[in-house]
Biotite code that builds the C-alpha atoms (Angstrom):
import biotite.structure as struc

atoms = struc.array([
    struc.Atom([24.230, 20.504, -5.837], chain_id="A", res_id=1, res_name="UNK", atom_name="CA", element="C"),
    struc.Atom([22.286, 18.598, -8.467], chain_id="A", res_id=2, res_name="UNK", atom_name="CA", element="C"),
    struc.Atom([24.068, 16.259, -10.825], chain_id="A", res_id=3, res_name="UNK", atom_name="CA", element="C"),
    struc.Atom([21.104, 17.233, -13.413], chain_id="A", res_id=4, res_name="UNK", atom_name="CA", element="C"),
    struc.Atom([20.530, 18.619, -16.624], chain_id="A", res_id=5, res_name="UNK", atom_name="CA", element="C"),
    struc.Atom([19.129, 21.661, -17.291], chain_id="A", res_id=6, res_name="UNK", atom_name="CA", element="C"),
    struc.Atom([16.394, 20.650, -18.973], chain_id="A", res_id=7, res_name="UNK", atom_name="CA", element="C"),
    struc.Atom([16.292, 17.183, -16.568], chain_id="A", res_id=8, res_name="UNK", atom_name="CA", element="C"),
    struc.Atom([16.027, 20.129, -13.190], chain_id="A", res_id=9, res_name="UNK", atom_name="CA", element="C"),
    struc.Atom([12.887, 21.443, -14.889], chain_id="A", res_id=10, res_name="UNK", atom_name="CA", element="C"),
    struc.Atom([11.169, 17.749, -15.389], chain_id="A", res_id=11, res_name="UNK", atom_name="CA", element="C"),
    struc.Atom([12.107, 17.179, -11.938], chain_id="A", res_id=12, res_name="UNK", atom_name="CA", element="C"),
    struc.Atom([10.821, 20.615, -10.647], chain_id="A", res_id=13, res_name="UNK", atom_name="CA", element="C"),
    struc.Atom([7.695, 20.266, -12.632], chain_id="A", res_id=14, res_name="UNK", atom_name="CA", element="C"),
    struc.Atom([6.778, 16.663, -11.615], chain_id="A", res_id=15, res_name="UNK", atom_name="CA", element="C"),
    struc.Atom([7.384, 18.033, -7.671], chain_id="A", res_id=16, res_name="UNK", atom_name="CA", element="C"),
    struc.Atom([4.611, 20.632, -8.637], chain_id="A", res_id=17, res_name="UNK", atom_name="CA", element="C"),
    struc.Atom([2.493, 18.129, -10.070], chain_id="A", res_id=18, res_name="UNK", atom_name="CA", element="C"),
    struc.Atom([2.894, 15.744, -7.068], chain_id="A", res_id=19, res_name="UNK", atom_name="CA", element="C"),
    struc.Atom([1.863, 19.244, -4.596], chain_id="A", res_id=20, res_name="UNK", atom_name="CA", element="C"),
    struc.Atom([-1.369, 19.719, -6.610], chain_id="A", res_id=21, res_name="UNK", atom_name="CA", element="C"),
    struc.Atom([-2.261, 15.828, -6.136], chain_id="A", res_id=22, res_name="UNK", atom_name="CA", element="C"),
    struc.Atom([-2.074, 16.017, -2.543], chain_id="A", res_id=23, res_name="UNK", atom_name="CA", element="C"),
    struc.Atom([-4.055, 19.545, -2.397], chain_id="A", res_id=24, res_name="UNK", atom_name="CA", element="C"),
    struc.Atom([-6.659, 17.617, -4.762], chain_id="A", res_id=25, res_name="UNK", atom_name="CA", element="C"),
    struc.Atom([-7.173, 14.275, -2.942], chain_id="A", res_id=26, res_name="UNK", atom_name="CA", element="C"),
    struc.Atom([-6.932, 16.061, 0.536], chain_id="A", res_id=27, res_name="UNK", atom_name="CA", element="C"),
    struc.Atom([-10.231, 18.524, -0.769], chain_id="A", res_id=28, res_name="UNK", atom_name="CA", element="C"),
    struc.Atom([-12.211, 15.920, -2.157], chain_id="A", res_id=29, res_name="UNK", atom_name="CA", element="C"),
    struc.Atom([-11.406, 13.067, 0.419], chain_id="A", res_id=30, res_name="UNK", atom_name="CA", element="C"),
    struc.Atom([-9.282, 10.311, -1.711], chain_id="A", res_id=31, res_name="UNK", atom_name="CA", element="C"),
    struc.Atom([-8.310, 8.888, 1.156], chain_id="A", res_id=32, res_name="UNK", atom_name="CA", element="C"),
    struc.Atom([-7.730, 6.087, -0.956], chain_id="A", res_id=33, res_name="UNK", atom_name="CA", element="C"),
    struc.Atom([-5.395, 7.858, -3.357], chain_id="A", res_id=34, res_name="UNK", atom_name="CA", element="C"),
    struc.Atom([-3.919, 10.344, -0.616], chain_id="A", res_id=35, res_name="UNK", atom_name="CA", element="C"),
    struc.Atom([-1.024, 8.003, 0.646], chain_id="A", res_id=36, res_name="UNK", atom_name="CA", element="C"),
    struc.Atom([0.240, 7.212, -2.520], chain_id="A", res_id=37, res_name="UNK", atom_name="CA", element="C"),
    struc.Atom([2.046, 11.087, -2.570], chain_id="A", res_id=38, res_name="UNK", atom_name="CA", element="C"),
    struc.Atom([4.530, 10.419, 0.815], chain_id="A", res_id=39, res_name="UNK", atom_name="CA", element="C"),
    struc.Atom([7.189, 8.497, 1.306], chain_id="A", res_id=40, res_name="UNK", atom_name="CA", element="C"),
    struc.Atom([6.270, 4.940, 3.741], chain_id="A", res_id=41, res_name="UNK", atom_name="CA", element="C"),
    struc.Atom([8.396, 6.974, 6.099], chain_id="A", res_id=42, res_name="UNK", atom_name="CA", element="C"),
    struc.Atom([7.337, 10.377, 5.676], chain_id="A", res_id=43, res_name="UNK", atom_name="CA", element="C"),
    struc.Atom([6.892, 12.694, 8.505], chain_id="A", res_id=44, res_name="UNK", atom_name="CA", element="C"),
    struc.Atom([4.172, 15.107, 9.319], chain_id="A", res_id=45, res_name="UNK", atom_name="CA", element="C"),
    struc.Atom([3.901, 18.767, 11.329], chain_id="A", res_id=46, res_name="UNK", atom_name="CA", element="C"),
    struc.Atom([1.236, 20.989, 11.214], chain_id="A", res_id=47, res_name="UNK", atom_name="CA", element="C"),
    struc.Atom([1.097, 24.585, 13.261], chain_id="A", res_id=48, res_name="UNK", atom_name="CA", element="C"),
    struc.Atom([-2.248, 26.001, 14.223], chain_id="A", res_id=49, res_name="UNK", atom_name="CA", element="C"),
    struc.Atom([-4.858, 22.445, 14.010], chain_id="A", res_id=50, res_name="UNK", atom_name="CA", element="C"),
    struc.Atom([-4.817, 22.774, 17.883], chain_id="A", res_id=51, res_name="UNK", atom_name="CA", element="C"),
    struc.Atom([-4.133, 25.932, 19.458], chain_id="A", res_id=52, res_name="UNK", atom_name="CA", element="C"),
    struc.Atom([-0.855, 26.866, 20.590], chain_id="A", res_id=53, res_name="UNK", atom_name="CA", element="C"),
    struc.Atom([1.109, 23.542, 19.306], chain_id="A", res_id=54, res_name="UNK", atom_name="CA", element="C"),
    struc.Atom([2.060, 21.701, 16.365], chain_id="A", res_id=55, res_name="UNK", atom_name="CA", element="C"),
    struc.Atom([0.396, 18.225, 15.409], chain_id="A", res_id=56, res_name="UNK", atom_name="CA", element="C"),
    struc.Atom([2.546, 15.722, 14.910], chain_id="A", res_id=57, res_name="UNK", atom_name="CA", element="C"),
    struc.Atom([2.803, 12.751, 12.840], chain_id="A", res_id=58, res_name="UNK", atom_name="CA", element="C"),
    struc.Atom([5.346, 10.115, 12.960], chain_id="A", res_id=59, res_name="UNK", atom_name="CA", element="C"),
    struc.Atom([3.665, 7.772, 9.781], chain_id="A", res_id=60, res_name="UNK", atom_name="CA", element="C"),
    struc.Atom([1.397, 8.039, 7.127], chain_id="A", res_id=61, res_name="UNK", atom_name="CA", element="C"),
    struc.Atom([-1.116, 5.573, 8.978], chain_id="A", res_id=62, res_name="UNK", atom_name="CA", element="C"),
    struc.Atom([-0.675, 8.176, 11.878], chain_id="A", res_id=63, res_name="UNK", atom_name="CA", element="C"),
    struc.Atom([-0.944, 11.368, 9.545], chain_id="A", res_id=64, res_name="UNK", atom_name="CA", element="C"),
    struc.Atom([-4.285, 9.256, 7.654], chain_id="A", res_id=65, res_name="UNK", atom_name="CA", element="C"),
    struc.Atom([-6.198, 8.921, 10.525], chain_id="A", res_id=66, res_name="UNK", atom_name="CA", element="C"),
    struc.Atom([-5.265, 12.204, 11.968], chain_id="A", res_id=67, res_name="UNK", atom_name="CA", element="C"),
    struc.Atom([-6.703, 13.694, 8.606], chain_id="A", res_id=68, res_name="UNK", atom_name="CA", element="C"),
    struc.Atom([-9.752, 12.092, 8.619], chain_id="A", res_id=69, res_name="UNK", atom_name="CA", element="C"),
    struc.Atom([-10.655, 12.893, 11.694], chain_id="A", res_id=70, res_name="UNK", atom_name="CA", element="C"),
    struc.Atom([-9.841, 16.853, 11.360], chain_id="A", res_id=71, res_name="UNK", atom_name="CA", element="C"),
    struc.Atom([-10.836, 16.618, 7.906], chain_id="A", res_id=72, res_name="UNK", atom_name="CA", element="C"),
    struc.Atom([-13.543, 14.016, 7.563], chain_id="A", res_id=73, res_name="UNK", atom_name="CA", element="C"),
    struc.Atom([-16.571, 16.273, 7.709], chain_id="A", res_id=74, res_name="UNK", atom_name="CA", element="C"),
    struc.Atom([-16.018, 19.759, 6.656], chain_id="A", res_id=75, res_name="UNK", atom_name="CA", element="C"),
    struc.Atom([-15.686, 21.608, 3.092], chain_id="A", res_id=76, res_name="UNK", atom_name="CA", element="C"),
    struc.Atom([-11.696, 22.380, 3.109], chain_id="A", res_id=77, res_name="UNK", atom_name="CA", element="C"),
    struc.Atom([-9.929, 24.314, 0.081], chain_id="A", res_id=78, res_name="UNK", atom_name="CA", element="C"),
    struc.Atom([-5.856, 23.816, 0.229], chain_id="A", res_id=79, res_name="UNK", atom_name="CA", element="C"),
    struc.Atom([-3.596, 25.892, -2.748], chain_id="A", res_id=80, res_name="UNK", atom_name="CA", element="C"),
    struc.Atom([0.079, 26.242, -2.963], chain_id="A", res_id=81, res_name="UNK", atom_name="CA", element="C"),
    struc.Atom([1.694, 29.229, -4.370], chain_id="A", res_id=82, res_name="UNK", atom_name="CA", element="C"),
    struc.Atom([4.701, 30.222, -5.733], chain_id="A", res_id=83, res_name="UNK", atom_name="CA", element="C"),
    struc.Atom([6.740, 27.504, -5.142], chain_id="A", res_id=84, res_name="UNK", atom_name="CA", element="C"),
    struc.Atom([10.322, 27.384, -4.167], chain_id="A", res_id=85, res_name="UNK", atom_name="CA", element="C"),
    struc.Atom([11.946, 24.148, -5.064], chain_id="A", res_id=86, res_name="UNK", atom_name="CA", element="C"),
    struc.Atom([15.401, 23.144, -4.561], chain_id="A", res_id=87, res_name="UNK", atom_name="CA", element="C"),
    struc.Atom([16.858, 20.388, -6.006], chain_id="A", res_id=88, res_name="UNK", atom_name="CA", element="C"),
    struc.Atom([19.498, 19.131, -3.796], chain_id="A", res_id=89, res_name="UNK", atom_name="CA", element="C"),
    struc.Atom([20.475, 15.759, -5.510], chain_id="A", res_id=90, res_name="UNK", atom_name="CA", element="C"),
    struc.Atom([19.093, 13.901, -8.597], chain_id="A", res_id=91, res_name="UNK", atom_name="CA", element="C"),
    struc.Atom([16.824, 11.777, -6.100], chain_id="A", res_id=92, res_name="UNK", atom_name="CA", element="C"),
    struc.Atom([16.359, 14.493, -3.742], chain_id="A", res_id=93, res_name="UNK", atom_name="CA", element="C"),
    struc.Atom([14.911, 18.158, -3.177], chain_id="A", res_id=94, res_name="UNK", atom_name="CA", element="C"),
    struc.Atom([13.392, 20.572, -0.839], chain_id="A", res_id=95, res_name="UNK", atom_name="CA", element="C"),
    struc.Atom([10.537, 23.075, -1.581], chain_id="A", res_id=96, res_name="UNK", atom_name="CA", element="C"),
    struc.Atom([8.452, 26.233, 0.414], chain_id="A", res_id=97, res_name="UNK", atom_name="CA", element="C"),
    struc.Atom([5.030, 26.706, -0.814], chain_id="A", res_id=98, res_name="UNK", atom_name="CA", element="C"),
    struc.Atom([3.118, 30.029, 0.020], chain_id="A", res_id=99, res_name="UNK", atom_name="CA", element="C"),
    struc.Atom([-0.427, 28.403, 1.179], chain_id="A", res_id=100, res_name="UNK", atom_name="CA", element="C"),
    struc.Atom([-4.085, 29.527, 1.898], chain_id="A", res_id=101, res_name="UNK", atom_name="CA", element="C"),
    struc.Atom([-6.420, 26.954, 3.576], chain_id="A", res_id=102, res_name="UNK", atom_name="CA", element="C"),
    struc.Atom([-10.122, 27.325, 3.792], chain_id="A", res_id=103, res_name="UNK", atom_name="CA", element="C"),
    struc.Atom([-12.567, 25.068, 6.421], chain_id="A", res_id=104, res_name="UNK", atom_name="CA", element="C"),
    struc.Atom([-15.625, 25.135, 6.538], chain_id="A", res_id=105, res_name="UNK", atom_name="CA", element="C"),
    struc.Atom([-16.892, 23.228, 9.580], chain_id="A", res_id=106, res_name="UNK", atom_name="CA", element="C"),
    struc.Atom([-20.833, 21.912, 9.656], chain_id="A", res_id=107, res_name="UNK", atom_name="CA", element="C"),
    struc.Atom([-22.791, 23.596, 12.969], chain_id="A", res_id=108, res_name="UNK", atom_name="CA", element="C"),
    struc.Atom([-22.179, 20.688, 14.985], chain_id="A", res_id=109, res_name="UNK", atom_name="CA", element="C"),
    struc.Atom([-18.051, 20.950, 15.140], chain_id="A", res_id=110, res_name="UNK", atom_name="CA", element="C"),
    struc.Atom([-16.710, 21.610, 18.318], chain_id="A", res_id=111, res_name="UNK", atom_name="CA", element="C"),
    struc.Atom([-13.620, 23.302, 16.263], chain_id="A", res_id=112, res_name="UNK", atom_name="CA", element="C"),
    struc.Atom([-14.296, 26.648, 14.262], chain_id="A", res_id=113, res_name="UNK", atom_name="CA", element="C"),
    struc.Atom([-13.895, 27.472, 10.632], chain_id="A", res_id=114, res_name="UNK", atom_name="CA", element="C"),
    struc.Atom([-11.152, 29.388, 9.661], chain_id="A", res_id=115, res_name="UNK", atom_name="CA", element="C"),
    struc.Atom([-9.021, 30.604, 6.563], chain_id="A", res_id=116, res_name="UNK", atom_name="CA", element="C"),
    struc.Atom([-4.830, 30.383, 7.146], chain_id="A", res_id=117, res_name="UNK", atom_name="CA", element="C"),
    struc.Atom([-2.546, 31.264, 5.608], chain_id="A", res_id=118, res_name="UNK", atom_name="CA", element="C"),
    struc.Atom([1.866, 30.357, 5.473], chain_id="A", res_id=119, res_name="UNK", atom_name="CA", element="C"),
    struc.Atom([3.872, 27.977, 4.369], chain_id="A", res_id=120, res_name="UNK", atom_name="CA", element="C"),
    struc.Atom([4.596, 24.224, 3.360], chain_id="A", res_id=121, res_name="UNK", atom_name="CA", element="C"),
    struc.Atom([8.407, 23.180, 4.486], chain_id="A", res_id=122, res_name="UNK", atom_name="CA", element="C"),
    struc.Atom([8.795, 19.898, 2.312], chain_id="A", res_id=123, res_name="UNK", atom_name="CA", element="C"),
    struc.Atom([11.631, 17.767, 1.486], chain_id="A", res_id=124, res_name="UNK", atom_name="CA", element="C"),
    struc.Atom([10.992, 14.927, -1.367], chain_id="A", res_id=125, res_name="UNK", atom_name="CA", element="C"),
    struc.Atom([12.614, 11.520, -2.707], chain_id="A", res_id=126, res_name="UNK", atom_name="CA", element="C"),
    struc.Atom([12.356, 10.106, -5.746], chain_id="A", res_id=127, res_name="UNK", atom_name="CA", element="C"),
    struc.Atom([11.655, 6.423, -5.950], chain_id="A", res_id=128, res_name="UNK", atom_name="CA", element="C"),
    struc.Atom([9.742, 5.428, -9.141], chain_id="A", res_id=129, res_name="UNK", atom_name="CA", element="C"),
    struc.Atom([8.241, 9.040, -8.676], chain_id="A", res_id=130, res_name="UNK", atom_name="CA", element="C"),
    struc.Atom([8.687, 11.700, -6.965], chain_id="A", res_id=131, res_name="UNK", atom_name="CA", element="C"),
    struc.Atom([7.012, 11.578, -3.441], chain_id="A", res_id=132, res_name="UNK", atom_name="CA", element="C"),
    struc.Atom([6.738, 13.836, -0.252], chain_id="A", res_id=133, res_name="UNK", atom_name="CA", element="C"),
    struc.Atom([8.882, 12.469, 2.537], chain_id="A", res_id=134, res_name="UNK", atom_name="CA", element="C"),
    struc.Atom([8.350, 15.430, 5.418], chain_id="A", res_id=135, res_name="UNK", atom_name="CA", element="C"),
    struc.Atom([5.830, 17.947, 5.354], chain_id="A", res_id=136, res_name="UNK", atom_name="CA", element="C"),
    struc.Atom([5.956, 21.294, 7.598], chain_id="A", res_id=137, res_name="UNK", atom_name="CA", element="C"),
    struc.Atom([3.090, 23.779, 8.311], chain_id="A", res_id=138, res_name="UNK", atom_name="CA", element="C"),
    struc.Atom([3.658, 26.559, 9.693], chain_id="A", res_id=139, res_name="UNK", atom_name="CA", element="C"),
    struc.Atom([1.269, 29.223, 9.659], chain_id="A", res_id=140, res_name="UNK", atom_name="CA", element="C"),
    struc.Atom([1.485, 33.040, 9.382], chain_id="A", res_id=141, res_name="UNK", atom_name="CA", element="C"),
    struc.Atom([-2.407, 34.017, 10.260], chain_id="A", res_id=142, res_name="UNK", atom_name="CA", element="C"),
    struc.Atom([-5.647, 31.815, 11.275], chain_id="A", res_id=143, res_name="UNK", atom_name="CA", element="C"),
    struc.Atom([-9.008, 33.292, 10.451], chain_id="A", res_id=144, res_name="UNK", atom_name="CA", element="C"),
    struc.Atom([-11.583, 32.028, 12.435], chain_id="A", res_id=145, res_name="UNK", atom_name="CA", element="C"),
    struc.Atom([-15.573, 32.886, 11.531], chain_id="A", res_id=146, res_name="UNK", atom_name="CA", element="C"),
    struc.Atom([-18.730, 31.316, 12.235], chain_id="A", res_id=147, res_name="UNK", atom_name="CA", element="C"),
    struc.Atom([-19.770, 27.624, 11.343], chain_id="A", res_id=148, res_name="UNK", atom_name="CA", element="C"),
    struc.Atom([-22.451, 27.583, 8.452], chain_id="A", res_id=149, res_name="UNK", atom_name="CA", element="C"),
    struc.Atom([-25.713, 27.850, 9.395], chain_id="A", res_id=150, res_name="UNK", atom_name="CA", element="C"),
    struc.Atom([-27.492, 26.710, 6.385], chain_id="A", res_id=151, res_name="UNK", atom_name="CA", element="C"),
    struc.Atom([-27.160, 23.121, 6.961], chain_id="A", res_id=152, res_name="UNK", atom_name="CA", element="C"),
    struc.Atom([-30.494, 20.703, 7.361], chain_id="A", res_id=153, res_name="UNK", atom_name="CA", element="C"),
    struc.Atom([-29.855, 19.272, 10.938], chain_id="A", res_id=154, res_name="UNK", atom_name="CA", element="C"),
    struc.Atom([-33.151, 17.184, 10.834], chain_id="A", res_id=155, res_name="UNK", atom_name="CA", element="C"),
])
């Protein structure tokens, strides 16, 4: 259990909520320069449903950044997190589960399909100078694929 007072627990939970909001915004606005700032240096990442039938894992922030730029760099994406369940484990550690939905619209020439997905982020957090994400696991409940955008100028 945590050693934080009631108000400090609420502050910590709000700081984690703000952290996750920055994560979503940095991914969708392609702020690759800022995205690493939301993670601990030893953060690990696992994502279901990026590649059909497997879990894609990254063992470092550098690996994740290479992967996310490759997968989302030329697409329109919208990620939303909802109804977070944040548990403070100690004064400097926490875990969280976020219901999520994402929309990925790929260009016509992209070999991967566009989709809308639903699932949960399962995360752990550490407080350094501020709260940071220390592990990410995205589980998917549903992934609905749809045709690529046809309205692009291909000239």
